[in-house]
C-alpha atoms as one frame of an Amber mdcrd trajectory, in Angstrom:
protein
 -56.665  45.570 -34.763 -54.834  48.750 -33.189 -51.267  47.807 -33.132 -49.721
  51.322 -32.423 -50.672  54.195 -29.772 -49.783  57.835 -30.363 -47.042  59.211
 -27.983 -46.204  62.522 -26.898 -42.593  63.656 -25.686 -42.857  66.076 -22.888
 -40.010  68.067 -21.590 -40.046  68.909 -17.568 -37.897  71.509 -16.415 -37.920
  70.538 -12.970 -36.104  67.001 -13.682 -34.532  68.259 -16.962 -35.513  65.264
 -18.845 -38.199  64.410 -21.571 -40.760  61.980 -20.838 -42.853  59.704 -22.985
 -46.858  59.637 -22.639 -49.419  57.673 -24.238 -52.337  59.482 -25.811 -55.557
  57.603 -25.836 -58.109  59.214 -28.354 -61.032  58.812 -25.546 -58.984  61.231
 -23.480 -58.783  63.937 -26.125 -62.793  64.126 -26.879 -63.900  67.642 -26.169
 -60.359  68.784 -25.651 -59.582  72.660 -26.591 -61.624  75.511 -27.448 -62.676
  75.727 -31.147 -62.674  79.517 -30.805 -59.017  79.670 -29.898 -58.303  77.694
 -33.298 -59.977  80.409 -35.433 -56.914  82.235 -36.645 -54.583  78.933 -36.421
 -53.778  76.714 -39.446 -53.343  73.228 -38.721 -49.771  71.862 -40.255 -47.726
  68.728 -40.620 -44.380  68.911 -39.395 -41.795  67.848 -41.631 -38.915  68.366
 -39.882 -37.992  69.782 -36.219 -34.607  71.134 -35.535 -33.501  70.917 -31.826
 -30.326  72.348 -30.202 -29.714  70.430 -27.056 -27.233  73.246 -25.788 -29.553
  76.121 -25.729 -33.349  74.836 -26.659 -34.042  73.612 -22.776 -34.682  76.447
 -20.238 -34.989  76.184 -16.719 -37.879  78.531 -16.667 -39.906  76.562 -19.469
 -43.331  75.082 -19.081 -44.047  71.493 -18.855 -44.067  71.231 -22.821 -43.303
  69.242 -25.879 -39.880  70.687 -27.261 -38.684  71.780 -30.575 -38.121  75.629
 -31.685 -37.224  74.948 -35.150 -39.788  73.652 -37.326 -40.411  73.284 -41.078
 -43.963  72.337 -42.160 -46.335  71.796 -44.725 -50.030  73.150 -44.683 -52.513
  70.444 -43.779 -55.901  72.431 -43.454 -56.851  75.864 -43.354 -60.024  77.168
 -41.441 -62.808  78.847 -43.760 -62.449  82.113 -42.296 -58.698  82.142 -43.257
 -59.420  80.743 -46.894 -59.394  84.367 -48.528 -56.163  85.655 -46.557 -54.005
  82.326 -46.828 -53.649  80.405 -50.119 -53.564  76.696 -49.514 -50.642  74.901
 -50.997 -50.381  71.236 -49.910 -46.496  71.381 -51.598 -44.825  74.560 -50.100
 -42.949  74.387 -47.437 -42.819  76.994 -44.425 -40.831  77.854 -41.520 -42.885
  78.414 -38.254 -41.445  81.562 -36.663 -41.041  80.413 -33.172 -41.413  83.497
 -31.384 -44.928  84.371 -30.712 -47.361  86.539 -28.450 -50.104  85.759 -26.146
 -52.541  87.708 -28.582 -51.744  85.866 -31.469 -52.179  82.369 -29.308 -55.216
  83.629 -27.450 -53.620  83.113 -24.423 -54.643  86.120 -22.144 -58.001  87.795
 -22.207 -56.494  91.261 -21.028 -56.358  93.494 -23.968 -53.273  95.214 -22.661
 -51.178  91.976 -22.356 -48.394  91.636 -25.044 -46.132  89.262 -23.381 -43.810
  87.085 -25.788 -43.886  83.526 -26.026 -41.512  80.757 -27.577 -42.503  77.357
 -29.162 -41.048  74.581 -27.428 -40.346  76.389 -23.993 -43.901  78.217 -23.460
 -45.995  76.537 -25.942 -45.719  72.945 -27.326 -42.916  72.745 -30.010 -42.326
  70.542 -33.241 -41.502  67.119 -31.961 -44.849  66.021 -32.699 -46.905  65.401
 -36.326 -49.456  67.844 -36.327 -49.760  71.321 -34.733 -52.099  74.433 -34.960
 -50.318  77.427 -35.308 -51.137  81.119 -36.022 -50.897  82.042 -39.728 -48.893
  84.973 -39.209 -46.268  82.579 -38.021 -45.900  80.871 -41.457 -42.891  82.181
 -43.515 -42.380  80.456 -46.837 -39.275  78.658 -47.286 -37.423  79.544 -50.490
 -37.241  76.008 -52.731 -33.257  76.395 -52.835 -32.889  76.223 -49.178 -31.994
  73.322 -47.029 -34.610  72.447 -44.400 -31.960  72.129 -41.887 -30.944  75.687
 -42.403 -34.544  76.649 -41.941 -34.550  74.939 -38.751 -31.903  76.392 -37.089
 -32.199  80.101 -38.682 -33.086  81.568 -35.419 -29.842  80.364 -33.338 -27.399
  82.924 -34.496 -28.313  84.214 -38.082 -31.213  86.371 -36.978 -30.076  87.936
 -33.685 -26.943  89.042 -35.569 -28.610  89.988 -38.121 -30.954  92.194 -36.277
 -28.104  93.553 -33.895 -24.959  94.034 -35.885 -25.797  97.404 -37.338 -26.483
  98.727 -33.624 -22.465  99.357 -33.005 -19.491 100.415 -35.042 -17.961  97.706
 -36.349 -14.713  99.543 -37.033 -13.940  98.914 -33.427 -12.381  95.702 -32.015
 -15.383  93.374 -31.618 -15.439  89.876 -30.008 -17.596  87.168 -30.881 -18.128
  84.190 -27.987 -19.566  80.762 -29.415 -20.176  77.482 -28.126 -17.617  75.967
 -30.844 -16.116  78.142 -33.679 -15.872  75.205 -36.043 -19.341  74.655 -35.988
 -20.888  77.926 -35.610 -18.355  80.552 -37.080 -19.923  80.185 -40.613 -23.459
  81.919 -39.175 -21.479  84.953 -38.286 -19.332  85.244 -41.587 -22.696  84.957
 -43.697 -23.970  88.114 -42.067 -20.593  90.147 -42.267 -20.537  89.327 -45.918
 -24.022  90.404 -46.420 -23.095  93.725 -44.794 -19.785  93.926 -46.501 -18.186
  94.392 -42.973 -14.533  93.362 -42.916 -13.549  90.824 -40.461 -10.511  92.146
 -39.374 -11.643  93.570 -36.647 -13.606  90.928 -35.181 -11.957  88.195 -32.943
 -13.804  84.697 -32.389 -13.420  82.705 -29.505 -15.280  79.624 -27.927 -14.888
  77.997 -24.513 -11.644  75.813 -25.132  -9.807  79.067 -26.606 -10.954  81.191
 -23.358  -9.727  78.442 -21.027  -6.199  78.722 -22.315  -5.693  82.058 -23.023
  -8.221  84.141 -20.752  -5.913  86.822 -19.282  -4.978  88.213 -22.507  -8.055
  89.268 -23.417  -8.816  91.830 -20.402 -10.687  95.042 -21.412  -9.708  94.753
 -24.985 -13.089  95.044 -27.155 -15.364  97.836 -27.522 -18.322  95.227 -28.467
 -18.902  91.689 -27.359 -21.531  89.365 -28.875 -21.905  86.320 -26.733 -23.730
  83.306 -27.893 -22.486  80.891 -25.095 -24.093  81.341 -21.889 -21.350  79.766
 -20.121 -19.221  82.924 -21.046 -21.165  85.664 -19.891 -18.436  86.594 -16.998
 -16.120  86.562 -19.540 -17.844  88.765 -21.959 -17.888  91.431 -19.050 -14.073
  90.468 -18.388 -13.060  91.170 -22.280 -15.283  94.604 -22.488 -13.651  97.723
 -22.138 -14.383  99.027 -18.559 -13.975 102.679 -18.002 -15.835 103.394 -14.835
 -17.343 106.414 -16.421 -21.126 106.557 -17.402 -20.148 108.590 -20.055 -18.843
 105.689 -22.114 -22.020 103.693 -21.807 -23.144 104.240 -25.251 -19.665 103.583
 -26.659 -18.987  99.857 -25.059 -21.623  97.111 -25.731 -22.377  93.753 -24.605
 -24.939  91.681 -26.582 -26.440  88.293 -25.641 -28.765  85.899 -26.618 -29.868
  84.609 -23.369 -30.944  86.552 -20.322 -28.420  89.042 -19.188 -28.376  91.184
 -16.105 -25.936  94.580 -16.282 -22.870  94.058 -14.300 -21.696  97.780 -14.643
 -22.801 101.577 -15.592 -19.985 102.173 -17.851 -21.481  99.915 -20.942 -24.874
  98.856 -22.329 -26.270  95.647 -22.081 -28.399  94.232 -25.342 -30.840  91.389
 -25.399 -30.409  89.482 -28.516 -33.300  87.244 -27.598 -35.576  87.496 -30.722
 -39.255  88.538 -30.477 -42.213  88.320 -32.764 -41.240  91.787 -34.241 -37.949
  89.787 -35.533 -39.939  87.977 -38.037 -39.017  90.591 -40.654 -35.127  89.818
 -40.181 -35.966  85.846 -40.380 -37.531  86.400 -43.902 -34.560  88.370 -44.613
 -31.910  86.143 -43.631 -33.866  83.475 -45.751 -33.459  85.531 -48.417 -29.776
  85.934 -48.058 -29.302  82.079 -47.594 -31.333  81.735 -51.165 -28.657  84.298
 -52.587 -25.844  82.447 -51.409 -27.090  79.095 -52.693 -27.364  81.090 -55.997
 -24.057  82.457 -55.860 -22.897  79.063 -54.731 -24.481  77.417 -57.765 -22.152
  79.798 -60.050 -18.975  79.045 -57.897 -19.389  75.421 -58.912 -19.464  76.419
 -62.657 -16.930  79.171 -62.840 -13.138  78.894 -61.616 -13.160  82.674 -61.229
 -15.326  83.403 -58.549 -15.528  85.021 -54.928 -14.790  83.183 -51.701 -18.138
  82.196 -50.025 -18.488  81.130 -46.303 -18.313  77.286 -46.260 -21.102  75.191
 -47.478 -21.957  71.507 -47.753 -24.210  70.497 -50.559 -27.396  68.642 -49.333
 -28.459  65.584 -51.638 -31.636  65.652 -53.238 -33.544  63.143 -55.729 -36.434
  63.817 -57.898 -38.672  60.599 -58.966 -41.711  60.081 -60.615 -43.744  56.592
 -60.100 -45.824  57.243 -63.551 -44.944  54.574 -66.084 -45.356  57.098 -68.807
 -42.399  59.566 -69.483 -42.700  62.749 -67.872 -40.738  66.104 -67.919 -38.648
  66.287 -64.451 -37.122  69.474 -63.984 -33.439  69.643 -62.727 -32.843  69.418
 -59.062 -32.547  72.490 -57.520 -29.036  72.660 -55.750 -29.023  73.070 -51.831
 -26.257  73.858 -49.583 -26.441  73.701 -45.753 -24.508  76.698 -44.598 -25.632
  76.038 -40.607 -23.900  73.071 -38.974 -25.949  70.507 -37.508 -24.903  66.983
 -36.372 -27.442  64.286 -38.015 -30.830  63.321 -38.691 -33.016  60.916 -37.181
 -36.722  59.731 -37.875 -39.438  60.785 -35.614 -41.370  57.866 -34.364 -44.606
  59.324 -33.187 -46.379  55.964 -31.905 -45.782  52.890 -29.511 -45.597  49.952
 -31.145 -47.785  47.151 -29.421 -46.681  44.401 -31.873 -43.595  43.097 -29.976
 -43.094  40.348 -32.644 -42.563  43.370 -35.317 -39.077  44.540 -36.028 -39.381
  48.295 -37.375 -37.570  49.179 -40.546 -36.580  52.685 -40.400 -34.834  54.246
 -43.389 -32.875  56.284 -41.085 -32.135  55.676 -37.356 -34.272  57.065 -34.455
 -33.283  58.083 -31.268 -34.673  56.773 -27.840 -35.815  59.275 -24.899 -33.136
  58.172 -22.922 -30.502  59.133 -25.706 -32.200  62.410 -25.872 -31.820  62.873
 -22.225 -28.247  62.032 -22.634 -27.754  64.843 -24.933 -29.444  67.520 -22.551
 -27.690  66.185 -19.432 -23.980  66.645 -21.461 -24.961  70.410 -21.891 -22.699
  70.432 -25.262 -23.606  71.909 -28.602 -25.505  69.373 -30.422 -27.949  70.405
 -33.618 -30.261  67.385 -34.335 -32.897  67.325 -36.994 -35.938  65.104 -36.455
 -37.951  63.912 -39.698 -41.392  62.851 -39.329 -41.926  59.430 -41.116 -45.333
  57.891 -41.786 -46.650  54.665 -40.036 -47.912  51.976 -42.173 -49.663  50.153
 -39.550 -53.207  50.714 -38.371 -53.168  53.068 -35.205 -55.448  55.227 -33.345
 -53.107  58.281 -34.257 -55.038  61.646 -33.704 -54.897  64.685 -35.739 -53.781
  66.525 -32.711 -52.158  65.337 -29.546
């Protein structure tokens, strides 16, 4: 007897709310074009990270949300077996910035538009999905999966753009919350051996109290807080002369419109071309974990950005003695708030009481976070269902 039905969580940008939809197997028959999946691999989503402050776009399609996705391989089509090795245990990051060509979305050969999972294409708040193999990045074993989920929020954009300016000039970093996000900036500064003395960090609460003192003080402004876009303009040096355009710069990780002709405006919104930067950032985090391990075993060690150790256990169900390798130490460098189970089914057994290893969120809980418009990073972990259900491979 079927006691559970699969569900989708769909974000509607018109209502700015997530809605639940029950998916019936008979409605999926014949759906999709097999040819469109020839260059895609079916993956099982292990963890999805959602930033409720920035991941829900006004110009989004009606889609399943979720930009940050760590996955395992589920199946590879025969035509890709020679170019992509199947490893069911290895974890991959799905680089969320893709193109219409990779997704087989447009027929025109000249079209190369950029697309984003969780905005233009169904994202990771589900159990299975098909992704182009080109988007899969192996996650180093000593990296926290939580860090993988949020690596494209600040780390990748800042890594890709910091070397475009003279960092010896006064530089302003505008964040949503300094205590929660500054570590991501410090990681990149450490990697490039950039001194922090020329950098000033501010968030909304600090700007509110001291805005006037920062007028036209900075050569470069990196803005990761959309609500401070006007302050970014206010704090960047303004000469009124077009000759200074290359000297004064404003960078933003959201769409920004040029307000004057005496400075240069840069978009930090990643594209598929930034996949290389993402690979490099993961290597940086892996190296930091190696260094942090040495820090723990030595009193004479260099100062590193703040890290939080992530618990990890190894277990074996075998009754016979087995050789178990020591656990790989993982450290979380990127702040996130909490983990929740992702329940991908509607329970029809009203008398049953679900026993979740972790807590889980209702759709109302998610919508309250969307409405709050405050920085809140949540990780959703797919868990198995033990009951008989009509769950589909793809929903």
